[in-house]
C-alpha positions as a LaTeX table, in Angstrom:
\begin{tabular}{lrrr}
\hline
Residue & $x$ (\AA) & $y$ (\AA) & $z$ (\AA) \\
\hline
Met1 & 17.43 & 2.41 & 6.40 \\
Gln2 & 21.03 & 3.30 & 7.31 \\
Gln3 & 20.23 & 7.01 & 7.67 \\
Val4 & 17.44 & 6.25 & 10.16 \\
Cys5 & 18.66 & 3.21 & 12.10 \\
Ala6 & 22.45 & 3.45 & 12.16 \\
Gly7 & 23.90 & 5.14 & 15.23 \\
Gly8 & 25.28 & 4.51 & 18.71 \\
Pro9 & 26.49 & 0.93 & 19.09 \\
Leu10 & 24.86 & $-0.07$ & 15.77 \\
Gly11 & 27.13 & 1.26 & 13.05 \\
Ala12 & 26.53 & 0.98 & 9.32 \\
Glu13 & 28.37 & $-2.34$ & 8.91 \\
Ala14 & 26.68 & $-3.85$ & 11.95 \\
Leu15 & 23.31 & $-2.68$ & 10.68 \\
Ala16 & 23.84 & $-4.35$ & 7.29 \\
Ala17 & 24.77 & $-7.61$ & 9.01 \\
Ala18 & 21.75 & $-7.40$ & 11.33 \\
Leu19 & 19.37 & $-6.81$ & 8.41 \\
Ala20 & 20.84 & $-9.74$ & 6.48 \\
Gly21 & 20.37 & $-11.98$ & 9.52 \\
Leu22 & 16.76 & $-10.89$ & 10.01 \\
Glu23 & 16.08 & $-11.54$ & 6.34 \\
Arg24 & 17.55 & $-15.05$ & 6.56 \\
Lys25 & 15.27 & $-15.77$ & 9.51 \\
Ser26 & 12.24 & $-14.43$ & 7.56 \\
Val27 & 11.67 & $-11.71$ & 10.13 \\
Leu28 & 12.10 & $-9.23$ & 7.28 \\
Ser29 & 11.21 & $-9.69$ & 3.62 \\
Arg30 & 12.73 & $-7.68$ & 0.83 \\
Arg31 & 11.24 & $-6.21$ & $-2.35$ \\
Gly32 & 13.80 & $-4.35$ & $-4.43$ \\
Asn33 & 15.60 & $-1.99$ & $-2.06$ \\
Arg34 & 12.81 & $-1.96$ & 0.52 \\
Tyr35 & 12.26 & $-4.18$ & 3.54 \\
Arg36 & 8.83 & $-5.38$ & 4.69 \\
Leu37 & 7.76 & $-6.36$ & 8.20 \\
Leu38 & 4.57 & $-8.03$ & 9.39 \\
Asp39 & 2.30 & $-5.72$ & 11.39 \\
Thr40 & 2.55 & $-7.88$ & 14.49 \\
Leu41 & 6.37 & $-7.77$ & 14.38 \\
Arg42 & 6.30 & $-4.03$ & 13.75 \\
Glu43 & 4.14 & $-3.51$ & 16.82 \\
Tyr44 & 6.47 & $-5.68$ & 18.89 \\
Gly45 & 9.50 & $-3.69$ & 17.74 \\
Ser46 & 7.70 & $-0.43$ & 18.44 \\
Thr47 & 7.04 & $-1.56$ & 22.00 \\
Trp48 & 10.74 & $-2.24$ & 22.51 \\
Leu49 & 11.67 & 1.18 & 21.11 \\
Asp50 & 9.35 & 2.76 & 23.67 \\
Glu51 & 10.91 & 0.68 & 26.46 \\
Leu52 & 14.38 & 1.80 & 25.41 \\
Gly53 & 13.32 & 5.43 & 25.13 \\
Glu54 & 14.43 & 5.64 & 21.48 \\
Thr55 & 11.08 & 6.23 & 19.72 \\
Ala56 & 11.34 & 10.02 & 19.55 \\
Thr57 & 14.93 & 9.96 & 18.26 \\
Leu58 & 14.23 & 7.45 & 15.50 \\
Ser59 & 10.93 & 9.14 & 14.54 \\
His60 & 12.78 & 12.41 & 14.09 \\
Arg61 & 15.51 & 10.78 & 11.99 \\
His62 & 12.86 & 9.07 & 9.86 \\
Ala63 & 10.90 & 12.30 & 9.38 \\
His64 & 14.01 & 14.27 & 8.51 \\
Tyr65 & 15.10 & 11.64 & 5.99 \\
Phe66 & 11.77 & 11.77 & 4.13 \\
Leu67 & 11.71 & 15.55 & 4.22 \\
Glu68 & 15.05 & 15.44 & 2.41 \\
Gln69 & 13.61 & 12.89 & 0.00 \\
Ala70 & 10.72 & 15.25 & $-0.74$ \\
Arg71 & 13.16 & 18.10 & $-1.42$ \\
Arg72 & 15.20 & 15.92 & $-3.76$ \\
Ala73 & 12.06 & 14.73 & $-5.55$ \\
Asp74 & 10.97 & 18.31 & $-6.10$ \\
Ala75 & 14.40 & 19.28 & $-7.40$ \\
Gly76 & 14.35 & 16.31 & $-9.80$ \\
Trp77 & 10.82 & 16.85 & $-11.10$ \\
Trp78 & 11.78 & 18.73 & $-14.29$ \\
Gly79 & 14.19 & 16.19 & $-15.72$ \\
Pro80 & 15.19 & 12.56 & $-16.26$ \\
Asp81 & 14.76 & 11.56 & $-12.61$ \\
Gln82 & 11.05 & 12.42 & $-12.65$ \\
Thr83 & 9.88 & 8.88 & $-13.36$ \\
Trp84 & 12.08 & 7.40 & $-10.63$ \\
Trp85 & 10.75 & 9.84 & $-8.05$ \\
Tyr86 & 7.10 & 9.21 & $-8.90$ \\
Arg87 & 7.63 & 5.47 & $-8.52$ \\
Arg88 & 9.73 & 5.89 & $-5.37$ \\
Leu89 & 7.20 & 8.09 & $-3.58$ \\
Asp90 & 4.25 & 5.96 & $-4.65$ \\
Asp91 & 5.97 & 2.79 & $-3.42$ \\
Ala92 & 6.97 & 4.40 & $-0.11$ \\
His93 & 3.66 & 6.17 & 0.45 \\
Ala94 & 3.28 & 5.02 & 4.06 \\
Asp95 & 6.68 & 6.41 & 5.04 \\
Pro96 & 6.06 & 10.04 & 4.00 \\
Arg97 & 2.72 & 9.87 & 5.82 \\
Ala98 & 4.47 & 8.71 & 8.99 \\
Ala99 & 7.00 & 11.52 & 8.58 \\
Leu100 & 4.20 & 14.06 & 8.16 \\
Asp101 & 2.48 & 12.74 & 11.28 \\
His102 & 5.71 & 13.34 & 13.19 \\
Trp103 & 6.14 & 16.91 & 11.93 \\
Leu104 & 2.49 & 17.69 & 12.65 \\
Ser105 & 2.82 & 16.32 & 16.19 \\
Thr106 & 5.53 & 18.89 & 16.82 \\
Ser107 & 3.71 & 21.72 & 14.95 \\
Ser108 & 6.82 & 22.11 & 12.82 \\
Gly109 & 6.97 & 24.23 & 9.68 \\
Ala110 & 8.54 & 21.16 & 8.09 \\
Ala111 & 5.00 & 19.75 & 7.88 \\
Val112 & 3.91 & 22.64 & 5.65 \\
Glu113 & 7.02 & 22.30 & 3.51 \\
Met114 & 6.71 & 18.55 & 3.10 \\
Cys115 & 2.98 & 18.66 & 2.33 \\
Gly116 & 3.55 & 21.36 & $-0.25$ \\
Leu117 & 6.37 & 19.47 & $-1.93$ \\
Leu118 & 4.46 & 16.17 & $-2.07$ \\
Gly119 & 0.92 & 17.44 & $-2.70$ \\
Phe120 & 1.17 & 17.39 & $-6.49$ \\
Phe121 & 2.85 & 13.96 & $-6.57$ \\
Ser122 & 0.15 & 12.59 & $-4.27$ \\
Ser123 & $-2.74$ & 14.04 & $-6.27$ \\
Cys124 & $-1.37$ & 12.59 & $-9.53$ \\
Cys125 & $-0.81$ & 9.16 & $-7.97$ \\
Gly126 & $-4.36$ & 8.80 & $-6.65$ \\
Tyr127 & $-3.99$ & 10.07 & $-3.07$ \\
Leu128 & $-6.03$ & 13.22 & $-3.63$ \\
Gln129 & $-8.11$ & 13.08 & $-0.45$ \\
Val130 & $-5.13$ & 12.22 & 1.77 \\
Ala131 & $-3.05$ & 15.03 & 0.26 \\
Gly132 & $-5.84$ & 17.54 & 0.86 \\
Glu133 & $-6.34$ & 16.49 & 4.45 \\
Tyr134 & $-2.66$ & 16.78 & 5.35 \\
Leu135 & $-2.35$ & 20.15 & 3.62 \\
Glu136 & $-5.36$ & 21.56 & 5.46 \\
Val137 & $-4.07$ & 20.47 & 8.85 \\
Ala138 & $-0.50$ & 21.62 & 8.24 \\
Leu139 & $-1.53$ & 25.07 & 7.01 \\
Ala140 & $-3.89$ & 25.54 & 9.95 \\
Arg141 & $-1.52$ & 24.28 & 12.63 \\
Cys142 & 2.01 & 25.23 & 11.61 \\
Ala143 & 3.82 & 28.48 & 10.83 \\
Ala144 & 6.14 & 28.64 & 7.83 \\
Pro145 & 7.88 & 31.23 & 5.63 \\
Ala146 & 5.93 & 32.83 & 2.76 \\
Arg147 & 7.60 & 30.79 & 0.02 \\
Ile148 & 6.78 & 27.51 & 1.77 \\
Arg149 & 3.19 & 28.54 & 2.51 \\
Ala150 & 2.76 & 29.58 & $-1.13$ \\
Arg151 & 3.67 & 26.07 & $-2.32$ \\
Ala152 & 1.34 & 24.41 & 0.20 \\
Leu153 & $-1.56$ & 26.73 & $-0.65$ \\
Trp154 & $-1.03$ & 25.99 & $-4.33$ \\
Ala155 & $-0.96$ & 22.22 & $-3.71$ \\
Leu156 & $-4.17$ & 22.45 & $-1.68$ \\
Gly157 & $-5.73$ & 24.45 & $-4.51$ \\
Ile158 & $-4.88$ & 21.65 & $-6.93$ \\
Thr159 & $-6.71$ & 19.14 & $-4.74$ \\
Arg160 & $-9.70$ & 21.50 & $-4.51$ \\
Val161 & $-10.11$ & 22.08 & $-8.22$ \\
Leu162 & $-9.83$ & 18.36 & $-8.96$ \\
Ile163 & $-12.69$ & 17.52 & $-6.58$ \\
Gly164 & $-14.85$ & 20.19 & $-8.22$ \\
Asp165 & $-14.52$ & 22.97 & $-5.63$ \\
Ser166 & $-13.64$ & 25.79 & $-8.04$ \\
Ala167 & $-14.56$ & 28.56 & $-5.58$ \\
Gly168 & $-12.28$ & 27.15 & $-2.91$ \\
Ala169 & $-9.51$ & 26.63 & $-5.46$ \\
His170 & $-9.84$ & 30.23 & $-6.67$ \\
Thr171 & $-9.43$ & 31.56 & $-3.13$ \\
Leu172 & $-6.36$ & 29.37 & $-2.62$ \\
Ala173 & $-4.85$ & 30.53 & $-5.93$ \\
Glu174 & $-5.14$ & 34.14 & $-4.78$ \\
Leu175 & $-3.67$ & 33.36 & $-1.37$ \\
Ala176 & $-0.81$ & 31.42 & $-2.96$ \\
Ala177 & $-0.07$ & 34.32 & $-5.32$ \\
Arg178 & 0.06 & 36.81 & $-2.45$ \\
Gln179 & 2.40 & 34.60 & $-0.43$ \\
Ala180 & 4.62 & 34.05 & $-3.49$ \\
Glu181 & 4.84 & 37.80 & $-4.12$ \\
Arg182 & 5.64 & 38.37 & $-0.46$ \\
Gly183 & 8.43 & 35.80 & $-0.66$ \\
Glu184 & 9.67 & 37.08 & $-4.06$ \\
Asp185 & 9.07 & 33.58 & $-5.34$ \\
Thr186 & 8.89 & 33.50 & $-9.15$ \\
Asp187 & 8.12 & 29.78 & $-9.27$ \\
Gly188 & 5.31 & 30.25 & $-6.76$ \\
Met189 & 3.75 & 33.03 & $-8.85$ \\
Leu190 & 3.88 & 30.85 & $-11.96$ \\
Arg191 & 2.31 & 27.94 & $-10.10$ \\
Ser192 & $-0.54$ & 30.11 & $-8.81$ \\
Ala193 & $-1.15$ & 31.28 & $-12.41$ \\
Tyr194 & $-1.25$ & 27.64 & $-13.51$ \\
Leu195 & $-3.83$ & 26.90 & $-10.82$ \\
Ser196 & $-5.96$ & 29.84 & $-11.97$ \\
Ser197 & $-5.65$ & 28.63 & $-15.55$ \\
Leu198 & $-6.67$ & 25.11 & $-14.58$ \\
Ile199 & $-9.78$ & 26.46 & $-12.84$ \\
His200 & $-10.74$ & 28.39 & $-16.00$ \\
Leu201 & $-10.06$ & 25.40 & $-18.27$ \\
Leu202 & $-12.27$ & 23.02 & $-16.30$ \\
Ala203 & $-15.03$ & 25.63 & $-16.22$ \\
Gly204 & $-14.93$ & 26.07 & $-19.99$ \\
Arg205 & $-13.17$ & 29.47 & $-20.07$ \\
Pro206 & $-10.10$ & 28.79 & $-22.26$ \\
Arg207 & $-9.50$ & 32.45 & $-23.16$ \\
Ala208 & $-9.28$ & 33.41 & $-19.47$ \\
Ala209 & $-7.05$ & 30.36 & $-18.91$ \\
Gln210 & $-4.62$ & 31.53 & $-21.57$ \\
Gly211 & $-4.66$ & 35.08 & $-20.22$ \\
Ala212 & $-3.68$ & 33.89 & $-16.74$ \\
Val213 & $-0.60$ & 31.95 & $-17.85$ \\
Asp214 & 0.47 & 34.35 & $-20.59$ \\
Ala215 & 0.55 & 37.23 & $-18.10$ \\
Ala216 & 2.55 & 35.18 & $-15.60$ \\
Leu217 & 5.05 & 34.00 & $-18.21$ \\
Ala218 & 5.52 & 37.52 & $-19.54$ \\
Arg219 & 6.34 & 39.04 & $-16.16$ \\
Ser220 & 8.41 & 36.18 & $-14.73$ \\
Pro221 & 12.13 & 36.04 & $-15.51$ \\
Arg222 & 13.43 & 32.65 & $-16.58$ \\
Thr223 & 15.65 & 31.13 & $-13.90$ \\
Pro224 & 16.60 & 27.54 & $-13.04$ \\
Lys225 & 14.32 & 27.67 & $-10.00$ \\
Ser226 & 11.29 & 28.72 & $-12.07$ \\
Glu227 & 11.53 & 26.04 & $-14.78$ \\
Ala228 & 8.90 & 23.78 & $-13.22$ \\
Gly229 & 6.41 & 26.66 & $-12.90$ \\
Arg230 & 7.05 & 27.68 & $-16.50$ \\
Leu231 & 6.50 & 24.09 & $-17.64$ \\
Leu232 & 3.12 & 23.97 & $-15.88$ \\
Cys233 & 2.04 & 27.27 & $-17.42$ \\
Arg234 & 3.13 & 26.29 & $-20.92$ \\
Thr235 & 1.23 & 23.00 & $-20.62$ \\
Ala236 & $-1.93$ & 24.88 & $-19.59$ \\
Arg237 & $-1.45$ & 27.26 & $-22.51$ \\
Val238 & $-1.63$ & 24.39 & $-25.03$ \\
Phe239 & $-4.92$ & 23.26 & $-23.47$ \\
Ala240 & $-6.24$ & 26.83 & $-23.65$ \\
Leu241 & $-5.33$ & 27.23 & $-27.32$ \\
Thr242 & $-7.10$ & 23.98 & $-28.20$ \\
Gly243 & $-10.17$ & 25.03 & $-26.21$ \\
Gln244 & $-10.38$ & 28.25 & $-28.22$ \\
Gly245 & $-10.17$ & 26.37 & $-31.51$ \\
His246 & $-6.65$ & 27.63 & $-32.38$ \\
Leu247 & $-5.70$ & 24.14 & $-33.45$ \\
Asp248 & $-2.65$ & 24.89 & $-35.60$ \\
Arg249 & $-1.14$ & 27.07 & $-32.87$ \\
Ala250 & $-1.96$ & 24.45 & $-30.25$ \\
Arg251 & $-0.27$ & 21.74 & $-32.30$ \\
Ala252 & 2.83 & 23.86 & $-32.87$ \\
Asp253 & 3.13 & 24.76 & $-29.18$ \\
Ala254 & 2.53 & 21.13 & $-28.15$ \\
Glu255 & 5.18 & 19.83 & $-30.54$ \\
Glu256 & 7.71 & 22.43 & $-29.37$ \\
Leu257 & 7.10 & 21.66 & $-25.70$ \\
Arg258 & 7.11 & 17.93 & $-26.37$ \\
Ala259 & 10.52 & 18.13 & $-28.03$ \\
Glu260 & 11.89 & 20.09 & $-25.08$ \\
Cys261 & 10.51 & 17.51 & $-22.63$ \\
Ile262 & 12.11 & 14.68 & $-24.60$ \\
Gly263 & 15.43 & 16.51 & $-24.48$ \\
Arg264 & 15.19 & 16.78 & $-20.69$ \\
Gly265 & 13.82 & 13.28 & $-20.10$ \\
Glu266 & 10.62 & 14.72 & $-18.59$ \\
Arg267 & 7.39 & 12.65 & $-18.72$ \\
Trp268 & 4.49 & 14.43 & $-16.98$ \\
Ala269 & 4.20 & 17.43 & $-19.33$ \\
Arg270 & 5.29 & 15.40 & $-22.35$ \\
Ser271 & 2.33 & 13.12 & $-21.79$ \\
Tyr272 & $-0.05$ & 16.08 & $-21.76$ \\
Thr273 & 1.39 & 17.37 & $-25.03$ \\
Asp274 & 0.59 & 13.93 & $-26.49$ \\
Tyr275 & $-2.91$ & 14.28 & $-25.03$ \\
Gln276 & $-3.43$ & 17.64 & $-26.72$ \\
Leu277 & $-2.01$ & 16.39 & $-30.02$ \\
Ala278 & $-4.59$ & 13.58 & $-29.85$ \\
Val279 & $-7.40$ & 16.06 & $-29.14$ \\
Val280 & $-6.32$ & 18.27 & $-32.06$ \\
Ala281 & $-6.17$ & 15.23 & $-34.36$ \\
Leu282 & $-9.66$ & 14.14 & $-33.34$ \\
Leu283 & $-11.06$ & 17.62 & $-33.89$ \\
Gln284 & $-9.52$ & 17.53 & $-37.39$ \\
Asp285 & $-11.00$ & 14.06 & $-38.12$ \\
Gln286 & $-7.63$ & 12.28 & $-38.01$ \\
Ala287 & $-8.69$ & 9.29 & $-35.92$ \\
Ala288 & $-5.62$ & 7.10 & $-36.52$ \\
Ala289 & $-3.24$ & 9.91 & $-35.52$ \\
Ala290 & $-5.38$ & 10.62 & $-32.46$ \\
Ser291 & $-5.18$ & 6.99 & $-31.40$ \\
Thr292 & $-1.38$ & 6.98 & $-31.79$ \\
His293 & $-0.97$ & 10.13 & $-29.69$ \\
Ala294 & $-3.39$ & 8.88 & $-27.04$ \\
Arg295 & $-1.43$ & 5.65 & $-26.67$ \\
Ser296 & 1.80 & 7.62 & $-26.35$ \\
Met297 & 0.18 & 9.72 & $-23.64$ \\
Leu298 & $-0.93$ & 6.63 & $-21.76$ \\
Arg299 & 2.54 & 5.07 & $-21.91$ \\
Gly300 & 3.97 & 8.22 & $-20.39$ \\
Lys301 & 1.40 & 8.37 & $-17.62$ \\
Arg302 & 1.79 & 4.68 & $-16.88$ \\
Ser303 & 5.56 & 5.14 & $-16.55$ \\
Ile304 & 5.08 & 7.59 & $-13.65$ \\
Gly305 & 1.97 & 6.01 & $-12.12$ \\
Asp306 & $-0.19$ & 9.09 & $-12.80$ \\
Arg307 & $-3.65$ & 7.61 & $-12.24$ \\
Tyr308 & $-5.49$ & 10.85 & $-12.98$ \\
Gly309 & $-3.65$ & 11.15 & $-16.30$ \\
Leu310 & $-4.36$ & 7.51 & $-17.10$ \\
Ala311 & $-8.08$ & 8.02 & $-16.56$ \\
Leu312 & $-8.09$ & 11.07 & $-18.84$ \\
Gly313 & $-6.03$ & 9.26 & $-21.46$ \\
Leu314 & $-8.23$ & 6.18 & $-21.50$ \\
Asp315 & $-11.32$ & 8.31 & $-22.05$ \\
Leu316 & $-9.55$ & 10.02 & $-24.95$ \\
Leu317 & $-8.33$ & 6.74 & $-26.42$ \\
Ala318 & $-11.90$ & 5.40 & $-26.25$ \\
Ala319 & $-13.08$ & 8.35 & $-28.34$ \\
Ala320 & $-10.23$ & 7.87 & $-30.83$ \\
Leu321 & $-10.85$ & 4.13 & $-31.17$ \\
Ala322 & $-14.57$ & 4.73 & $-31.65$ \\
Ala323 & $-13.77$ & 7.23 & $-34.41$ \\
Glu324 & $-11.59$ & 4.55 & $-36.05$ \\
Gly325 & $-14.44$ & 2.04 & $-35.83$ \\
Ala326 & $-12.73$ & $-0.16$ & $-33.19$ \\
Ile327 & $-15.78$ & $-0.04$ & $-30.95$ \\
Glu328 & $-15.06$ & $-3.09$ & $-28.79$ \\
Gln329 & $-11.57$ & $-1.82$ & $-27.96$ \\
Ala330 & $-13.10$ & 1.57 & $-27.26$ \\
Ala331 & $-15.52$ & $-0.01$ & $-24.79$ \\
Ala332 & $-12.61$ & $-1.69$ & $-23.01$ \\
Ala333 & $-10.76$ & 1.62 & $-22.71$ \\
Arg334 & $-13.86$ & 3.40 & $-21.44$ \\
Ala335 & $-14.49$ & 0.75 & $-18.79$ \\
Ala336 & $-10.88$ & 0.94 & $-17.58$ \\
Ala337 & $-11.22$ & 4.71 & $-17.34$ \\
Glu338 & $-14.29$ & 4.30 & $-15.13$ \\
Val339 & $-12.37$ & 1.97 & $-12.81$ \\
Leu340 & $-9.61$ & 4.56 & $-12.45$ \\
Trp341 & $-11.99$ & 7.49 & $-11.99$ \\
Ser342 & $-13.70$ & 5.68 & $-9.15$ \\
Ser343 & $-10.35$ & 4.96 & $-7.45$ \\
Val344 & $-8.71$ & 8.40 & $-7.63$ \\
Gly345 & $-11.60$ & 10.49 & $-6.29$ \\
Gln346 & $-11.55$ & 13.28 & $-8.87$ \\
Ala347 & $-14.86$ & 14.87 & $-9.76$ \\
Glu348 & $-13.44$ & 16.87 & $-12.69$ \\
Arg349 & $-12.97$ & 14.58 & $-15.68$ \\
Gly350 & $-11.15$ & 16.93 & $-17.97$ \\
Thr351 & $-12.11$ & 20.04 & $-19.91$ \\
Pro352 & $-15.44$ & 20.51 & $-21.71$ \\
Asp353 & $-13.74$ & 19.38 & $-24.95$ \\
Ala354 & $-12.81$ & 16.10 & $-23.31$ \\
Arg355 & $-16.30$ & 15.60 & $-21.93$ \\
His356 & $-17.76$ & 16.29 & $-25.38$ \\
Met357 & $-15.55$ & 13.57 & $-26.86$ \\
Gln358 & $-16.63$ & 11.14 & $-24.17$ \\
Ala359 & $-20.25$ & 11.81 & $-25.09$ \\
Arg360 & $-19.44$ & 11.24 & $-28.77$ \\
Tyr361 & $-17.92$ & 7.88 & $-27.89$ \\
Glu362 & $-21.03$ & 6.89 & $-25.94$ \\
Arg363 & $-23.28$ & 7.65 & $-28.93$ \\
Ala364 & $-21.08$ & 5.69 & $-31.33$ \\
Ala365 & $-20.76$ & 2.71 & $-29.00$ \\
His366 & $-24.47$ & 2.40 & $-28.37$ \\
Ala367 & $-25.29$ & 2.83 & $-32.05$ \\
Val368 & $-22.92$ & 0.03 & $-33.13$ \\
Leu369 & $-23.06$ & $-2.39$ & $-30.20$ \\
Gly370 & $-26.46$ & $-1.85$ & $-28.68$ \\
Gln371 & $-27.04$ & $-1.40$ & $-24.96$ \\
Glu372 & $-26.76$ & $-5.06$ & $-23.95$ \\
Arg373 & $-23.51$ & $-5.82$ & $-25.83$ \\
His374 & $-21.98$ & $-2.55$ & $-24.67$ \\
Glu375 & $-22.71$ & $-3.37$ & $-21.03$ \\
Glu376 & $-21.31$ & $-6.89$ & $-21.48$ \\
Leu377 & $-18.02$ & $-5.55$ & $-22.84$ \\
Met378 & $-17.81$ & $-2.93$ & $-20.11$ \\
Ala379 & $-18.37$ & $-5.58$ & $-17.43$ \\
Arg380 & $-15.64$ & $-7.79$ & $-18.93$ \\
Ser381 & $-13.13$ & $-4.93$ & $-18.88$ \\
Val382 & $-14.00$ & $-4.04$ & $-15.29$ \\
Ala383 & $-13.36$ & $-7.67$ & $-14.33$ \\
Ile384 & $-9.92$ & $-7.61$ & $-16.04$ \\
Gly385 & $-9.05$ & $-4.36$ & $-14.29$ \\
Ser386 & $-7.50$ & $-1.18$ & $-15.63$ \\
Glu387 & $-3.95$ & $-2.60$ & $-15.71$ \\
Gly388 & $-5.13$ & $-5.63$ & $-17.68$ \\
Val389 & $-6.87$ & $-3.39$ & $-20.21$ \\
Leu390 & $-3.77$ & $-1.18$ & $-20.48$ \\
Gln391 & $-1.70$ & $-4.30$ & $-21.11$ \\
Asp392 & $-4.04$ & $-5.28$ & $-23.96$ \\
Leu393 & $-4.12$ & $-1.79$ & $-25.46$ \\
Leu394 & $-0.48$ & $-0.77$ & $-25.00$ \\
Gly395 & 1.53 & $-3.92$ & $-24.46$ \\
Pro396 & 3.88 & $-4.55$ & $-21.51$ \\
Val397 & 5.25 & $-1.76$ & $-19.36$ \\
Asn398 & 8.30 & $-0.28$ & $-21.05$ \\
Glu399 & 10.19 & 2.94 & $-21.44$ \\
Val400 & 8.45 & 5.78 & $-23.25$ \\
Asn401 & 9.36 & 5.94 & $-26.95$ \\
\hline
\end{tabular}
């Protein structure tokens, strides 16, 4: 607030006093560190800004502030601040969109940069369609350096593969790789390899998926700026090993990566190592271990608000619970997954292994419960909502163990 509104006759101290006064008069309401304003009051204030000729100045300050926030979020992704940034950007979703609208209105390269930096966050948090739309417009309308275009092309490719457009995603992966090479961007090259691997994984080609990331990791020197790209590639590699049936190697790689993530305070990749450990356990008929790992995965995804990851994890937990014989709990998890899948807009619901486990759950549930009882339990869980089911299955929101 101070970075955007303070200036001219309204200094920082005067601004704080003015905000406190508006809050006392219920013009503003406060939730945490954020202020809320009724739409009618916002429109009234906007009219006055126009009258005073200050709209453009404040819009630019606001846009610049959230561009800096996006840069800081990206810098903090591979570490202990990751959870805070996911929650911060999800809570402030309308503000980055307003900032992007400003940059697009001026055809600024900042629009491409900001879209590229936020695209992955947005896709994870359930704003897949919005992220894709902004990325398309920014890339078409605004010029930007090769490194920045590489990130935006990669982020758009992520949105494409998750809606089932593998051909479009493949084209974007190639374009992103070329831009990254042009900009001598090691992280960008690793990210494009991750995107290629993800395309192969969802299409049921785990060997090709492993080849894509192994080649990128082998030729990319390890630097502080490439750590996030390496993390993505190593996560994809665990999925690829599991898909090929190399279960012992997959478990070893997952446990090594998981330990590294714990040491750094990272949650996104750690959660996917838990996911793969659950898959490996299920494939080796260790249902109780699979259920434990799936719950750990869900706690991690819930801590960062990753709706796509939560949907995947609930489907996996349903399969694990069904294997344990806890069919009614499994039905609750499956119903909550359906609620999330319908809200996030992803067509791709995991790899073929995951879809096979979902089918196995369906057979077990119908065999034990019957069609009518199964539908009754599903309807009850839908009525509770995904967060209510997560509360029942995992307990209250808390830090990851």
